[in-house]
C-alpha positions as CSV (number, residue, x, y, z in Angstrom):
1,M,344.9,10.1,24.3
2,D,348.7,9.9,23.8
3,G,350.5,10.6,27.0
4,A,353.7,11.5,25.1
5,L,352.2,14.6,23.6
6,S,354.2,17.7,24.1
7,L,353.5,19.7,27.2
8,P,353.0,23.4,27.5
9,A,355.6,25.7,29.1
10,S,355.4,26.0,32.9
11,S,353.0,28.6,34.2
12,P,353.8,31.2,36.9
13,A,354.9,29.6,40.1
14,T,352.3,31.2,42.4
15,L,348.6,31.4,42.4
16,P,346.4,33.3,42.1
17,V,348.2,35.3,39.4
18,Q,347.5,39.0,39.8
19,S,346.4,41.2,36.9
20,P,345.3,44.9,36.8
21,N,341.7,43.6,37.0
22,G,342.3,41.1,39.9
23,P,343.1,37.4,40.1
24,I,343.3,35.4,36.9
25,I,341.3,32.1,37.1
26,P,342.3,29.3,34.8
27,T,339.8,28.7,32.0
28,L,338.8,25.2,33.2
29,I,338.0,26.5,36.7
30,A,336.1,29.6,35.4
31,A,334.0,27.4,33.1
32,A,332.7,25.5,36.2
33,G,331.2,28.6,37.8
34,E,331.8,30.9,40.7
35,R,331.7,28.2,43.3
36,A,334.6,26.4,41.6
37,C,336.6,29.7,41.4
38,I,336.2,30.3,45.1
39,H,337.1,26.8,46.1
40,F,340.1,26.9,43.8
41,L,341.5,30.0,45.4
42,E,340.7,28.7,48.9
43,F,342.7,25.5,48.2
44,F,346.0,27.5,47.9
45,A,345.1,30.2,50.5
46,S,343.6,28.0,53.2
47,T,345.0,24.5,53.0
48,I,348.7,24.9,52.2
49,R,350.7,26.8,54.8
50,N,354.2,26.0,53.6
51,L,355.4,28.6,51.0
52,H,357.6,26.1,49.1
53,T,354.8,23.5,49.0
54,R,352.3,26.1,47.8
55,R,354.7,27.2,45.0
56,A,355.3,23.6,43.9
57,Y,351.6,22.6,44.0
58,A,350.7,25.8,42.1
59,R,353.2,25.0,39.3
60,A,351.9,21.5,39.0
61,V,348.2,22.5,38.9
62,T,348.7,25.2,36.4
63,D,350.7,22.9,34.1
64,F,348.0,20.2,34.3
65,L,345.2,22.7,33.7
66,A,347.0,24.1,30.7
67,W,347.5,20.6,29.3
68,C,343.8,19.9,29.7
69,E,342.9,23.0,27.8
70,K,345.0,22.0,24.9
71,H,343.4,18.5,24.6
72,P,340.6,19.9,25.0
73,V,338.7,19.5,28.3
74,P,335.7,21.9,28.6
75,S,335.8,22.4,32.4
76,I,337.3,21.1,35.6
77,A,334.2,18.9,36.2
78,A,334.9,17.1,32.9
79,V,338.4,15.9,33.9
80,Q,338.6,12.1,33.9
81,P,341.1,9.6,35.2
82,L,342.3,9.1,31.6
83,H,343.3,12.8,31.4
84,V,345.3,12.6,34.6
85,A,347.0,9.3,33.6
86,A,347.9,10.7,30.2
87,W,349.4,13.8,31.7
88,I,351.4,11.8,34.3
89,E,352.7,9.5,31.6
90,G,354.0,12.5,29.6
91,Q,355.5,14.0,32.7
92,T,357.5,10.8,33.5
93,Q,359.3,11.3,30.2
94,E,360.5,14.7,31.1
95,R,360.7,14.8,34.9
96,S,362.2,12.7,37.7
97,A,360.1,10.2,39.6
98,P,360.0,12.3,42.8
99,T,358.9,15.4,40.9
100,V,356.1,13.5,39.2
101,K,355.0,12.0,42.5
102,Q,354.7,15.5,43.9
103,Q,352.8,16.7,40.9
104,L,350.3,13.9,41.2
105,A,349.9,14.6,44.9
106,A,349.1,18.2,44.1
107,I,346.4,17.2,41.6
108,R,344.9,14.7,44.0
109,H,344.8,17.1,46.9
110,L,343.2,19.8,44.7
111,F,340.4,17.4,43.5
112,D,339.9,16.2,47.1
113,W,339.2,19.8,48.1
114,L,336.9,20.3,45.1
115,V,335.0,17.1,46.0
116,M,334.6,18.4,49.6
117,G,333.2,21.6,48.1
118,Q,330.8,19.8,45.9
119,V,332.4,21.3,42.8
120,V,333.1,17.9,41.2
121,P,331.5,14.5,42.1
122,V,334.6,12.4,42.3
123,N,338.4,12.7,42.4
124,P,339.7,11.6,38.9
125,A,343.3,11.4,40.2
126,A,342.5,9.0,43.0
127,S,342.9,5.9,40.9
128,V,346.0,7.0,39.0
129,R,349.2,5.4,40.2
130,S,352.4,7.4,40.6
131,P,355.7,6.2,39.2
132,A,357.7,3.7,41.4
133,H,360.5,5.3,43.3
134,S,362.7,4.0,46.1
135,V,365.5,6.0,47.7
136,R,368.1,4.4,50.0
137,K,370.7,7.2,49.8
138,G,370.4,10.9,49.2
139,K,371.9,12.7,46.3
140,T,373.1,15.8,48.1
141,P,376.9,16.2,47.7
142,V,378.8,16.0,51.0
143,L,382.3,17.2,52.0
144,D,385.1,15.5,53.8
145,P,385.7,16.8,57.3
146,A,389.1,18.2,56.2
147,E,387.4,20.1,53.4
148,V,384.9,21.6,55.8
149,R,387.8,22.7,58.0
150,T,389.6,24.2,55.0
151,L,386.4,26.1,54.0
152,L,385.8,27.5,57.5
153,D,389.5,28.5,57.9
154,S,389.6,30.2,54.5
155,V,386.9,32.7,55.3
156,D,388.3,36.2,55.9
157,I,386.8,37.1,59.3
158,S,388.2,40.7,59.4
159,T,384.8,42.0,58.2
160,P,381.2,41.4,59.5
161,I,380.4,39.7,56.2
162,G,383.1,37.1,56.8
163,L,382.0,36.5,60.4
164,R,378.4,36.1,59.1
165,D,379.4,33.6,56.4
166,R,381.5,31.5,58.8
167,A,378.7,31.5,61.4
168,L,376.1,30.3,58.8
169,I,378.2,27.5,57.5
170,A,379.1,26.3,61.0
171,L,375.5,26.6,62.1
172,M,374.4,24.2,59.3
173,V,377.3,21.8,59.9
174,Y,377.1,21.6,63.7
175,S,373.3,21.9,64.3
176,F,372.2,19.8,61.2
177,G,369.9,22.8,60.5
178,R,368.1,23.3,57.2
179,I,369.0,26.5,55.4
180,G,365.5,27.8,55.7
181,A,365.5,27.3,59.5
182,A,368.9,29.0,59.8
183,L,367.9,32.0,57.8
184,A,364.7,32.4,59.8
185,M,366.5,32.7,63.1
186,R,366.4,35.9,65.1
187,V,369.3,37.1,67.4
188,E,367.3,35.9,70.4
189,D,367.4,32.4,69.0
190,V,371.0,32.2,70.1
191,F,370.8,32.1,73.9
192,V,372.6,30.8,77.0
193,Q,371.2,27.9,79.0
194,N,373.0,25.8,81.6
195,R,376.0,28.0,81.1
196,R,376.2,26.9,77.4
197,L,375.2,28.6,74.2
198,W,372.1,27.1,72.6
199,V,370.4,27.7,69.2
200,R,366.7,27.6,68.5
201,L,365.6,26.5,65.0
202,R,362.1,26.5,63.6
203,E,362.0,23.6,61.2
204,K,359.3,22.2,58.8
205,G,355.8,22.2,60.0
206,G,356.5,25.0,62.5
207,K,358.5,22.5,64.8
208,R,360.6,24.3,67.3
209,H,363.9,22.6,67.9
210,E,366.6,23.6,70.4
211,M,370.0,22.1,70.9
212,P,373.3,23.1,72.6
213,C,376.1,24.5,70.4
214,H,379.3,22.6,69.5
215,H,382.3,24.4,71.0
216,S,383.3,25.6,67.5
217,L,379.9,26.9,66.7
218,D,379.8,28.6,70.1
219,E,383.0,30.4,69.2
220,Y,381.9,31.4,65.8
221,L,378.5,32.7,66.9
222,H,380.0,34.8,69.7
223,A,382.5,36.3,67.3
224,Y,379.8,37.1,64.8
225,L,377.4,38.7,67.3
226,D,380.1,40.8,68.9
227,G,381.9,41.7,65.7
228,A,378.8,42.6,63.8
229,G,377.4,44.6,66.7
230,I,374.0,43.0,66.6
231,A,374.0,41.1,70.0
232,D,371.5,43.6,71.5
233,D,369.1,43.5,68.6
234,A,367.1,40.5,70.0
235,K,364.2,40.7,67.6
236,G,366.3,41.4,64.5
237,P,367.3,38.7,62.0
238,L,370.4,36.7,62.9
239,L,371.8,36.4,59.4
240,R,371.5,39.7,57.4
241,T,372.2,41.1,54.0
242,V,374.9,43.6,53.4
243,G,374.1,47.2,52.5
244,R,375.2,48.0,48.9
245,G,378.4,50.0,48.9
246,T,378.6,50.1,52.7
247,G,379.9,46.7,53.6
248,R,377.7,46.8,56.7
249,L,375.0,44.5,57.7
250,T,371.4,45.6,57.3
251,R,368.2,44.5,59.2
252,T,367.0,42.6,56.2
253,P,367.2,38.7,56.5
254,L,369.6,37.0,54.1
255,P,367.6,35.4,51.2
256,Q,368.2,31.7,50.5
257,A,369.5,32.4,47.0
258,N,372.1,34.8,48.4
259,A,373.2,32.1,50.9
260,Y,373.6,29.6,48.0
261,A,375.7,32.1,46.0
262,M,377.8,32.7,49.1
263,V,378.5,29.0,49.6
264,R,379.5,28.5,46.0
265,R,381.7,31.5,46.1
266,R,383.4,30.5,49.4
267,A,383.9,26.9,48.2
268,A,385.5,28.0,44.9
269,A,387.9,30.3,46.8
270,A,388.8,27.5,49.1
271,G,389.7,25.2,46.1
272,I,386.7,22.9,46.7
273,E,385.6,21.4,43.4
274,T,382.5,19.4,44.8
275,R,379.3,21.2,43.6
276,I,378.0,21.7,47.1
277,G,374.9,23.7,48.1
278,N,373.3,24.9,51.3
279,H,371.9,21.4,52.1
280,S,375.4,19.8,51.7
281,F,376.3,21.0,55.2
282,R,373.4,19.2,56.8
283,A,374.4,16.0,55.2
284,T,378.1,16.6,55.9
285,G,377.4,17.2,59.6
286,I,375.2,14.1,60.0
287,T,377.8,11.9,58.2
288,A,380.7,13.2,60.3
289,Y,378.7,12.6,63.5
290,L,377.9,9.0,62.5
291,R,381.5,8.3,61.5
292,N,382.7,9.3,64.9
293,G,380.5,6.8,66.7
294,G,377.2,8.7,66.9
295,T,374.0,6.7,66.8
296,L,371.3,7.0,64.1
297,E,368.6,7.6,66.7
298,H,370.5,10.6,68.2
299,A,371.3,11.9,64.8
300,A,367.6,11.8,64.0
301,A,366.8,13.7,67.2
302,M,369.5,16.3,66.5
303,A,368.3,16.8,62.9
304,N,364.6,16.9,64.1
305,H,363.7,14.0,61.8
306,A,360.4,12.2,62.6
307,S,362.0,8.9,61.4
308,T,365.5,7.5,61.3
309,R,364.7,6.4,57.8
310,T,364.9,10.0,56.7
311,T,368.2,10.4,58.6
312,Q,369.7,7.4,56.8
313,L,369.4,9.3,53.5
314,Y,372.0,11.7,54.9
315,D,374.4,8.9,56.0
316,R,377.1,8.8,53.4
317,R,379.7,6.7,55.2
318,Q,379.4,4.0,52.5
319,D,380.8,6.4,49.9
320,G,384.3,6.1,51.4
321,I,384.0,2.3,51.7
322,S,383.0,2.1,48.0
323,L,386.0,4.1,46.9
324,D,388.3,1.9,49.0
325,E,386.8,-1.2,47.3
326,V,387.1,0.2,43.9
327,E,390.8,0.8,44.4
328,R,391.3,-2.9,44.9
329,I,390.8,-3.4,41.2
330,R,394.5,-3.4,40.3
331,V,395.0,-3.8,36.6
């Protein structure tokens, strides 16, 4: 089988796909009988709690099953290691190594689940090797501290929207919080402890992480809560959408896509050309902390990383050193 054969277009990102008659089961799964169908649906409903992981795994599985149907494989029980290897080989020509590794992980986990359910005898993906990939530095664009200050100062805080946007940006910079954790916060997750304002973030895997606020974040959060009039709505979302045509905050949590659009819009207005996103502020905060004498161990604790190896991906101090060295080339 030629691994370079063209691949089908991506299937819908969530499973099961709903139709007027109920869930749609992929042909290869349906061909293996009712037991296979039940275990297939249970894999996504029972074993994967993270929404983003579920979406990514569903996309990988549906792509792989569609590929098998085209080659053709009669049922899920007929999938062999050669099929998985050929599909992975084709994917490496169109996708990045981290993406392919995640796709193979999805296939392996699915077949592990089907083996446990006695739907298939062995896992055909177990012996297939993923592409080699080693990362020493993250790719997330970061800002210079002066650019962050320019961005924060450029926000018009005469409206609740401006107060919200400044608070969100500062929250990600000073707490090293992920955008998902920041947007999931409730008003009660900003609280006073030991006469200092603290924030409570719920990170990946349901980990609860609390840390004191930097004095600037303390100021911005107080200004936002008071200016938006939401300080007494303890159970309401901290960061909210704006009512259409009203300019007032609603009780609907701000979606991640809206936060990204806001960041891009605010950066453009501040004259920042770097193509930053939501995650840039986490990397920017960690890098600024380390540049000012912070330790990698403390940075890992503040970022709620299980290992300092993960934190090192956010350490971009060498970027400035590289630029200085390049400028030594005087021709």
